[in-house]
C-alpha positions as CSV (number, residue, x, y, z in Angstrom):
1,M,-8.9,-87.1,-3.6
2,L,-8.4,-84.0,-5.4
3,V,-7.1,-85.7,-8.5
4,V,-10.2,-87.8,-8.5
5,L,-12.5,-84.8,-8.4
6,A,-10.6,-83.2,-11.2
7,L,-10.8,-86.2,-13.3
8,A,-14.5,-86.5,-12.5
9,S,-15.2,-83.0,-13.7
10,I,-13.2,-83.5,-16.9
11,L,-15.0,-86.7,-17.7
12,S,-18.5,-85.2,-17.0
13,T,-17.9,-82.3,-19.4
14,P,-20.6,-82.4,-22.1
15,V,-19.5,-82.9,-25.7
16,S,-19.9,-80.0,-27.9
17,C,-22.6,-80.0,-30.6
18,A,-19.9,-79.7,-33.4
19,A,-18.1,-82.8,-32.0
20,E,-21.4,-84.7,-31.9
21,A,-22.2,-83.7,-35.5
22,D,-18.7,-84.8,-36.5
23,L,-19.1,-88.2,-34.9
24,A,-22.6,-88.6,-36.5
25,A,-21.2,-87.8,-39.9
26,Y,-18.3,-90.3,-39.3
27,E,-20.6,-93.0,-38.2
28,A,-22.9,-92.4,-41.3
29,L,-19.9,-92.6,-43.6
30,C,-18.6,-95.7,-42.1
31,Q,-22.1,-97.3,-42.4
32,K,-22.3,-96.4,-46.0
33,V,-18.9,-97.8,-46.8
34,Q,-19.5,-101.0,-44.9
35,Q,-22.9,-101.7,-46.2
36,N,-22.2,-100.9,-49.8
37,A,-18.5,-101.8,-50.4
38,T,-18.9,-102.0,-54.2
39,G,-20.7,-98.6,-54.4
40,A,-18.3,-96.8,-52.1
41,S,-15.6,-94.7,-53.8
42,E,-12.0,-94.6,-52.8
43,D,-12.4,-91.1,-51.6
44,D,-15.2,-92.3,-49.2
45,V,-12.7,-94.7,-47.7
46,K,-10.0,-92.1,-47.4
47,N,-12.5,-89.9,-45.7
48,V,-13.3,-92.6,-43.3
49,L,-9.7,-93.1,-42.4
50,Q,-9.0,-89.4,-42.1
51,Q,-12.0,-88.8,-39.8
52,A,-11.1,-92.0,-37.7
53,K,-7.7,-90.5,-37.1
54,A,-9.1,-87.1,-36.1
55,L,-11.7,-88.6,-33.8
56,G,-9.6,-91.4,-32.4
57,R,-11.6,-94.2,-33.6
58,P,-9.3,-96.4,-35.7
59,Y,-11.1,-99.7,-34.9
60,T,-14.5,-98.7,-36.2
61,A,-12.8,-97.5,-39.4
62,H,-10.9,-100.7,-39.7
63,L,-14.2,-102.7,-39.6
64,A,-15.9,-100.3,-41.9
65,I,-13.2,-100.4,-44.7
66,K,-12.5,-104.2,-44.6
67,P,-15.3,-105.1,-47.0
68,Y,-14.2,-102.4,-49.4
69,L,-10.6,-103.7,-49.4
70,E,-11.9,-107.3,-49.9
71,Q,-14.0,-106.1,-52.9
72,N,-11.5,-103.9,-54.5
73,L,-8.4,-105.9,-55.4
74,K,-6.3,-103.0,-56.7
75,P,-6.7,-99.9,-54.4
76,S,-4.2,-97.1,-54.7
77,L,-0.9,-97.2,-52.9
78,S,-1.8,-94.0,-50.9
79,L,-5.0,-95.8,-49.7
80,L,-3.1,-99.0,-48.8
81,L,-0.6,-96.9,-46.8
82,V,-3.4,-95.0,-44.7
83,A,-5.3,-98.3,-44.3
84,A,-2.1,-100.0,-43.1
85,E,-1.4,-97.2,-40.6
86,N,-4.9,-97.4,-39.3
87,A,-4.7,-101.1,-38.9
88,F,-1.5,-100.7,-36.9
89,V,-3.2,-98.1,-34.6
90,A,-6.3,-100.3,-34.3
91,G,-4.1,-103.2,-33.2
92,D,-4.5,-105.5,-36.3
93,Y,-1.0,-106.5,-37.1
C-alpha cells in the first residue's frame, strides 16, 4: 500500500515549465521536418534525434524523420548512425 501511494505521488508531480517548453519545441521541430522534408536541413533532423534521446521520445522522432530520409538519398554517415540508433530504440529493426 505504501509503495502505491509513493508511486501515485511521483506520477502526480506536475511537469516543470522548462520541460513543457522543451517538449513544445521538440514537437514543433518534428512537425517542421515531417511536413517539409525537402526544406528541412540535416541539422534540423539531427536536432530532432538529439532532443528525442533527451526527452525519451524515439518513436515520434522516427516518424518525423522518415520522410526526410526517403527524400534525401545521400545523408551523412553521422546522421545515418544516429538515425539507426534511434530506430533501434524505437523498436524498428
